[in-house]
C-alpha positions as semicolon CSV with decimal commas, in nm:
position;residue;x (nm);y (nm);z (nm)
1;M;9,612;4,248;5,362
2;S;9,248;4,311;5,454
3;L;9,199;4,127;5,784
4;I;9,167;4,356;6,085
5;K;9,167;4,195;6,427
6;S;9,061;4,432;6,703
7;I;8,923;4,421;7,054
8;S;8,571;4,473;6,916
9;G;8,579;4,186;6,668
10;I;8,731;4,078;6,341
11;R;8,661;4,219;5,995
12;G;8,801;4,168;5,652
13;T;8,734;4,114;5,286
14;I;8,590;3,782;5,173
15;G;8,821;3,539;4,992
16;G;9,197;3,525;4,954
17;K;9,453;3,373;5,187
18;V;9,410;3,265;5,548
19;N;9,522;3,533;5,798
20;D;9,525;3,792;5,518
21;N;9,153;3,812;5,443
22;L;8,828;3,696;5,605
23;T;8,837;3,334;5,488
24;P;8,620;3,048;5,618
25;L;8,912;2,931;5,835
26;D;8,944;3,278;5,991
27;V;8,569;3,287;6,063
28;V;8,582;2,945;6,229
29;K;8,890;3,033;6,432
30;F;8,747;3,357;6,564
31;A;8,402;3,209;6,640
32;S;8,583;2,928;6,822
33;A;8,782;3,181;7,025
34;F;8,475;3,378;7,132
35;G;8,277;3,066;7,218
36;T;8,571;2,928;7,416
37;W;8,615;3,261;7,597
38;L;8,249;3,254;7,700
39;Q;8,280;2,895;7,824
40;N;8,590;2,988;8,027
41;N;8,412;3,282;8,189
42;K;8,066;3,138;8,256
43;N;8,008;2,897;8,541
44;K;7,731;2,712;8,364
45;K;7,668;2,450;8,099
46;N;7,446;2,484;7,795
47;L;7,548;2,831;7,689
48;T;7,328;3,008;7,434
49;L;7,433;3,271;7,179
50;V;7,214;3,492;6,960
51;I;7,334;3,565;6,607
52;G;7,198;3,790;6,334
53;R;7,330;3,935;6,009
54;D;7,287;4,223;5,769
55;A;7,198;4,154;5,406
56;R;7,546;4,154;5,254
57;I;7,614;3,883;4,997
58;S;7,852;3,679;5,215
59;G;7,618;3,686;5,515
60;Q;7,459;3,343;5,475
61;M;7,795;3,174;5,428
62;V;7,953;3,345;5,729
63;S;7,642;3,276;5,939
64;S;7,655;2,904;5,853
65;L;8,023;2,886;5,951
66;V;7,966;3,067;6,281
67;T;7,660;2,859;6,367
68;A;7,830;2,525;6,298
69;T;8,140;2,630;6,493
70;L;7,943;2,731;6,801
71;Q;7,741;2,408;6,788
72;G;8,069;2,223;6,756
73;L;8,177;2,379;7,086
74;G;7,854;2,262;7,247
75;I;7,692;2,609;7,244
76;N;7,324;2,655;7,154
77;V;7,249;2,906;6,879
78;I;6,940;3,123;6,832
79;D;6,954;3,259;6,477
80;L;6,761;3,577;6,401
81;G;6,857;3,558;6,033
82;L;6,837;3,895;5,857
83;S;6,851;4,145;6,140
84;T;7,005;4,473;6,253
85;T;7,283;4,543;6,501
86;P;7,046;4,705;6,755
87;T;6,792;4,422;6,715
88;V;7,053;4,159;6,803
89;E;7,159;4,374;7,099
90;I;6,798;4,393;7,220
91;M;6,738;4,018;7,177
92;V;7,039;3,891;7,376
93;P;6,895;3,992;7,717
94;E;6,539;3,940;7,591
95;L;6,618;3,571;7,533
96;N;6,839;3,539;7,845
97;A;7,131;3,447;7,621
98;D;7,496;3,446;7,728
99;G;7,616;3,665;7,443
100;G;7,572;3,743;7,078
101;I;7,750;3,780;6,746
102;I;7,646;4,033;6,484
103;L;7,762;3,949;6,133
104;T;7,809;4,284;5,964
105;A;8,082;4,509;5,835
106;S;7,862;4,811;5,909
107;H;7,926;5,087;5,650
108;N;8,208;4,902;5,469
109;P;8,158;4,803;5,102
110;K;8,001;4,472;5,000
111;Q;8,325;4,269;4,987
112;W;8,370;4,316;5,363
113;N;8,213;4,125;5,649
114;A;8,279;4,105;6,021
115;L;8,199;3,936;6,352
116;K;8,101;4,183;6,627
117;L;8,091;4,038;6,976
118;L;7,832;4,102;7,248
119;N;7,819;4,013;7,617
120;E;7,511;3,887;7,805
121;K;7,372;4,243;7,826
122;G;7,374;4,274;7,449
123;E;7,659;4,526;7,470
124;F;7,996;4,514;7,296
125;I;8,259;4,332;7,499
126;T;8,526;4,542;7,669
127;G;8,875;4,601;7,537
128;E;9,017;4,371;7,803
129;N;8,774;4,093;7,707
130;G;8,851;4,145;7,338
131;A;9,222;4,107;7,401
132;E;9,154;3,774;7,574
133;V;8,951;3,653;7,276
134;L;9,230;3,754;7,037
135;A;9,484;3,562;7,247
136;L;9,268;3,247;7,234
137;A;9,237;3,282;6,856
138;E;9,613;3,323;6,823
139;N;9,685;3,011;7,028
140;E;9,398;2,808;6,877
141;D;9,334;2,669;7,224
142;F;8,994;2,514;7,155
143;N;8,821;2,203;7,288
144;Y;8,523;2,094;7,080
145;A;8,225;1,897;7,210
146;E;8,169;1,527;7,164
147;V;7,878;1,412;6,951
148;D;7,620;1,386;7,231
149;D;7,703;1,735;7,354
150;L;7,673;1,936;7,033
151;G;7,482;2,264;7,060
152;K;7,120;2,300;6,951
153;Y;7,000;2,534;6,678
154;E;6,678;2,732;6,650
155;T;6,553;3,032;6,452
156;R;6,336;3,326;6,557
157;D;6,135;3,545;6,321
158;D;5,979;3,780;6,578
159;A;6,285;3,988;6,671
160;F;6,184;4,299;6,473
161;D;5,835;4,288;6,628
162;I;5,984;4,271;6,979
163;H;6,235;4,549;6,912
164;I;5,971;4,780;6,761
165;Q;5,719;4,717;7,039
166;Q;5,980;4,808;7,301
167;I;6,033;5,138;7,114
168;L;5,659;5,209;7,090
169;D;5,627;5,145;7,466
170;L;5,884;5,412;7,555
171;P;5,721;5,709;7,736
172;M;5,922;5,956;7,527
173;V;5,792;5,812;7,198
174;D;5,453;5,976;7,133
175;V;5,289;5,749;6,880
176;E;4,965;5,947;6,866
177;A;5,144;6,279;6,806
178;I;5,334;6,123;6,514
179;K;5,023;5,960;6,370
180;A;4,838;6,293;6,378
181;K;5,098;6,443;6,143
182;N;5,069;6,175;5,871
183;F;5,436;6,216;5,790
184;K;5,556;6,119;5,443
185;V;5,898;5,957;5,493
186;A;6,147;5,868;5,219
187;L;6,381;5,583;5,314
188;D;6,716;5,476;5,166
189;A;6,818;5,146;5,328
190;V;7,106;5,068;5,087
191;N;6,949;4,727;5,003
192;S;7,007;4,588;5,351
193;T;6,800;4,502;5,656
194;G;6,690;4,856;5,732
195;G;6,462;4,805;5,432
196;I;6,272;4,548;5,639
197;A;6,283;4,698;5,989
198;I;6,235;5,073;5,931
199;P;5,915;5,039;5,720
200;M;5,769;4,812;5,991
201;L;5,835;5,085;6,248
202;L;5,706;5,367;6,026
203;D;5,387;5,171;5,959
204;K;5,324;5,143;6,335
205;L;5,381;5,520;6,361
206;G;5,120;5,592;6,094
207;C;5,370;5,724;5,839
208;E;5,366;5,679;5,462
209;T;5,696;5,526;5,351
210;I;5,850;5,595;5,010
211;K;6,106;5,318;4,966
212;L;6,438;5,355;4,788
213;Y;6,686;5,065;4,784
214;C;6,489;4,865;5,041
215;E;6,529;4,516;4,891
216;P;6,771;4,323;5,120
217;T;6,987;4,185;4,838
218;G;7,324;4,302;4,972
219;H;7,403;4,468;4,639
220;F;7,466;4,819;4,768
221;P;7,358;5,073;4,501
222;H;7,602;5,334;4,633
223;N;7,876;5,358;4,893
224;P;7,692;5,239;5,207
225;E;7,834;5,503;5,440
226;P;7,550;5,757;5,488
227;L;7,744;6,069;5,385
228;K;7,621;6,358;5,168
229;E;7,831;6,265;4,865
230;H;7,664;5,921;4,848
231;L;7,300;6,031;4,887
232;G;7,210;6,221;4,572
233;D;6,930;5,978;4,480
234;I;6,727;6,019;4,799
235;C;6,782;6,395;4,800
236;E;6,623;6,406;4,454
237;L;6,344;6,170;4,564
238;M;6,258;6,401;4,856
239;K;6,187;6,689;4,618
240;K;6,005;6,472;4,363
241;E;5,771;6,315;4,621
242;N;5,731;6,622;4,846
243;A;5,826;6,410;5,144
244;D;5,845;6,557;5,495
245;V;6,166;6,387;5,601
246;G;6,427;6,154;5,455
247;V;6,576;5,868;5,654
248;V;6,903;5,700;5,557
249;V;7,061;5,406;5,742
250;D;7,376;5,204;5,692
251;P;7,367;4,825;5,625
252;D;7,339;4,724;5,993
253;V;7,109;5,013;6,090
254;D;7,310;5,166;6,375
255;R;7,376;5,499;6,197
256;L;7,099;5,742;6,109
257;A;7,122;6,034;5,867
258;L;6,831;6,268;5,800
259;I;6,730;6,483;5,501
260;D;6,500;6,784;5,513
261;E;6,192;6,853;5,301
262;K;6,403;7,052;5,053
263;G;6,629;6,755;4,981
264;E;6,915;6,898;5,188
265;M;7,117;6,703;5,443
266;F;7,013;6,768;5,804
267;G;7,376;6,703;5,895
268;E;7,508;6,371;6,023
269;E;7,628;6,535;6,345
270;Y;7,284;6,687;6,409
271;T;7,086;6,361;6,434
272;L;7,212;6,325;6,792
273;V;7,178;6,700;6,858
274;A;6,808;6,702;6,764
275;V;6,722;6,392;6,967
276;A;6,913;6,530;7,267
277;D;6,728;6,863;7,233
278;Y;6,395;6,680;7,262
279;L;6,494;6,455;7,552
280;L;6,678;6,716;7,762
281;K;6,381;6,949;7,730
282;H;6,188;6,699;7,941
283;K;6,458;6,553;8,165
284;K;6,773;6,729;8,279
285;G;7,086;6,518;8,286
286;A;7,409;6,444;8,106
287;A;7,459;6,419;7,731
288;I;7,762;6,225;7,604
289;S;7,942;6,208;7,272
290;N;8,301;6,140;7,171
291;L;8,579;6,396;7,141
292;S;8,548;6,414;6,762
293;S;8,175;6,495;6,766
294;S;8,021;6,838;6,718
295;R;8,026;7,109;6,984
296;A;7,656;7,163;6,900
297;L;7,560;6,885;7,143
298;R;7,738;7,067;7,426
299;D;7,559;7,391;7,332
300;V;7,216;7,224;7,327
301;A;7,278;7,047;7,660
302;R;7,377;7,375;7,824
303;S;7,067;7,545;7,684
304;H;6,863;7,296;7,888
305;D;7,077;7,340;8,203
306;S;7,224;6,996;8,145
307;E;7,583;6,875;8,148
308;Y;7,790;6,757;7,854
309;F;8,086;6,517;7,867
310;A;8,312;6,379;7,593
311;S;8,459;6,027;7,582
312;A;8,739;5,873;7,382
313;V;8,635;5,777;7,029
314;G;8,456;5,440;7,005
315;E;8,108;5,320;7,102
316;V;8,237;5,117;7,399
317;N;8,398;5,432;7,541
318;V;8,082;5,638;7,493
319;V;7,872;5,372;7,669
320;T;8,118;5,346;7,960
321;L;8,101;5,722;8,021
322;M;7,722;5,724;7,979
323;K;7,690;5,468;8,257
324;E;7,935;5,660;8,478
325;K;7,740;5,986;8,435
326;N;7,394;5,821;8,426
327;A;7,338;6,002;8,095
328;V;6,997;6,078;7,949
329;I;7,127;6,049;7,593
330;G;7,452;5,974;7,417
331;G;7,601;5,866;7,092
332;E;7,845;5,956;6,820
333;G;7,850;6,232;6,563
334;N;7,825;5,980;6,279
335;G;7,450;5,949;6,336
336;G;7,471;5,698;6,621
337;I;7,193;5,741;6,880
338;I;7,232;5,560;7,215
339;Y;6,917;5,587;7,428
340;P;6,978;5,407;7,760
341;D;6,607;5,379;7,847
342;L;6,598;5,119;7,567
343;H;6,951;4,977;7,556
344;Y;7,317;5,079;7,546
345;G;7,379;5,052;7,173
346;R;7,355;5,275;6,866
347;D;7,002;5,232;6,734
348;S;6,857;5,399;6,423
349;L;6,507;5,268;6,492
350;V;6,472;5,441;6,828
351;G;6,644;5,743;6,671
352;V;6,371;5,762;6,405
353;A;6,092;5,733;6,664
354;L;6,239;5,999;6,894
355;F;6,315;6,238;6,606
356;L;5,964;6,207;6,461
357;T;5,815;6,270;6,807
358;H;6,030;6,584;6,835
359;L;5,932;6,696;6,485
360;A;5,562;6,641;6,556
361;K;5,567;6,828;6,887
362;E;5,770;7,123;6,758
363;N;5,526;7,165;6,469
364;K;5,808;7,271;6,238
365;T;5,952;7,148;5,912
366;V;6,282;6,960;5,928
367;S;6,469;7,257;5,780
368;E;6,314;7,493;6,038
369;L;6,417;7,256;6,315
370;R;6,774;7,245;6,184
371;A;6,791;7,624;6,156
372;G;6,731;7,648;6,531
373;Y;7,059;7,472;6,619
374;P;7,408;7,623;6,639
375;S;7,578;7,600;6,301
376;Y;7,915;7,428;6,293
377;F;8,126;7,286;6,012
378;M;8,380;7,006;6,039
379;G;8,704;6,939;5,857
380;K;8,903;6,615;5,835
381;K;9,266;6,607;5,728
382;K;9,571;6,391;5,796
383;I;9,946;6,430;5,798
384;E;10,159;6,135;5,688
385;L;10,488;6,101;5,871
386;T;10,796;5,890;5,802
387;P;10,816;5,568;6,009
388;E;11,113;5,685;6,219
389;I;10,920;5,985;6,359
390;D;10,782;5,934;6,711
391;V;10,413;6,022;6,674
392;D;10,354;6,017;7,051
393;A;10,635;6,267;7,099
394;I;10,481;6,499;6,839
395;L;10,142;6,484;7,015
396;S;10,311;6,556;7,346
397;K;10,481;6,862;7,193
398;M;10,145;6,983;7,061
399;E;9,996;6,946;7,409
400;Q;10,277;7,161;7,549
401;E;10,250;7,412;7,266
402;Y;9,883;7,481;7,352
403;Q;9,896;7,431;7,729
404;N;9,721;7,765;7,789
405;E;9,412;7,643;7,600
406;D;9,155;7,385;7,712
407;V;9,342;7,063;7,627
408;S;9,220;6,702;7,666
409;T;9,448;6,398;7,635
410;V;9,178;6,136;7,691
411;D;9,218;6,023;7,329
412;G;9,510;6,178;7,143
413;V;9,517;6,556;7,192
414;K;9,208;6,776;7,163
415;I;9,253;7,153;7,184
416;D;8,940;7,357;7,252
417;F;8,974;7,719;7,145
418;E;8,702;7,972;7,214
419;N;8,539;7,953;6,871
420;N;8,668;7,624;6,730
421;W;8,856;7,305;6,815
422;V;9,106;7,058;6,675
423;H;9,143;6,690;6,765
424;L;9,464;6,501;6,682
425;R;9,462;6,122;6,685
426;K;9,732;5,884;6,573
427;S;9,658;5,586;6,352
428;N;9,711;5,246;6,513
429;T;9,840;5,098;6,190
430;E;10,030;5,375;6,005
431;P;10,257;5,671;6,089
432;I;9,967;5,912;6,041
433;I;9,810;6,181;6,257
434;R;9,442;6,234;6,181
435;I;9,327;6,592;6,226
436;Y;8,962;6,674;6,298
437;T;8,852;7,037;6,320
438;E;8,527;7,224;6,378
439;A;8,443;7,592;6,335
440;H;8,158;7,827;6,239
441;S;8,240;7,802;5,867
442;Q;8,388;7,535;5,641
443;E;8,666;7,770;5,537
444;E;8,762;7,834;5,899
445;A;8,756;7,460;5,982
446;D;8,978;7,379;5,683
447;Q;9,215;7,667;5,758
448;L;9,251;7,552;6,119
449;G;9,349;7,206;5,990
450;D;9,610;7,357;5,757
451;D;9,750;7,574;6,039
452;I;9,783;7,272;6,267
453;I;9,959;7,072;5,994
454;A;10,204;7,361;5,951
455;K;10,262;7,370;6,328
456;I;10,328;6,993;6,341
457;K;10,576;7,020;6,055
458;S;10,757;7,300;6,236
459;L;10,793;7,078;6,543
460;I;10,939;6,781;6,354
């Protein structure tokens, strides 16, 4: 069963049986539910939705189904075609639309696709809103338009230009400083839409782009999640071409990984750290990440006399806390940069522009820049429990066990020790506790995970 219905959208593998996989009927039902939810909550006629898709193979089919369904409800559709998640988010308010749908399964393999739902601000809908959409889908309570009231359809091909120009216009993006450096940038776009958008941006910034996997065919040449074990090809290309920096994005271009001039990973967690370092140097304020992100962001914020706060895991939660704290910068440790001066969504394009500005102004190599940040290492483990065990009770016992430490229960149980931390989160679908750790060495991070697993087992 590969259909996952959540408050942020619906995702699944293409083909198979209805309600088990992402079939055409499931796409139509969920698009109908979102369109109906918008109609129920907007006091206006002639609603308009913006849609865009990544380059995965099923994208055109899913886009056609979504478009026809929305028109069938009487909703107008503006289709951006091949796009990125942040570009769709930018274009919803730009076009005064009532919402948007991004057709992407992000870093999932090619057999997956998904519908991600946006409100009129171009931001992901809230958990409460998502639950209402799911209820409508479950009940199939839809009322389609009569023939004279069908929605209109139009396409736009200027979305990337608009998105990029908004980035270039940001005061904290120094185009001239970047141009003066003539950076040589290697790019792995995993054969999706980053292969269109990122070179357009780099060209405007006066950079030379060495393209790897930039044809938007949807045939991913490696696992599309931008992790070290998947990126051997671009690491080799960096050394071969003597490039200054390597840029890697996932299929929908909301996660940014960087590679230094030696062909070594900058560290997924450190994309946000570096951008925050640059921004907080010029404007004091809050930095936000989630509870499972690196402590390095907290350290950098404090070095600039700025505050750091951690949200529950999930982009919606990060954005909510960013708004509450009026944050200067936020994001997630998976390479997600959220820069509120542009918009409240993870955006690799603005991440690239801000990082290159920082690199140009520091007058350092990428490896020298990385060496200036606190060095942390993360571990990820899990403990599988039998179904009859009460996972919540175990987490509560762990909270009590470490009550003399700095403990957060915002999202599971996070225990901050002086030199390391552990974050325990239960799976929503299985009797599993996921265990995230961070310490000053990989061995220490892994050992902490093993110690916590032993402690949990002793409490069962």
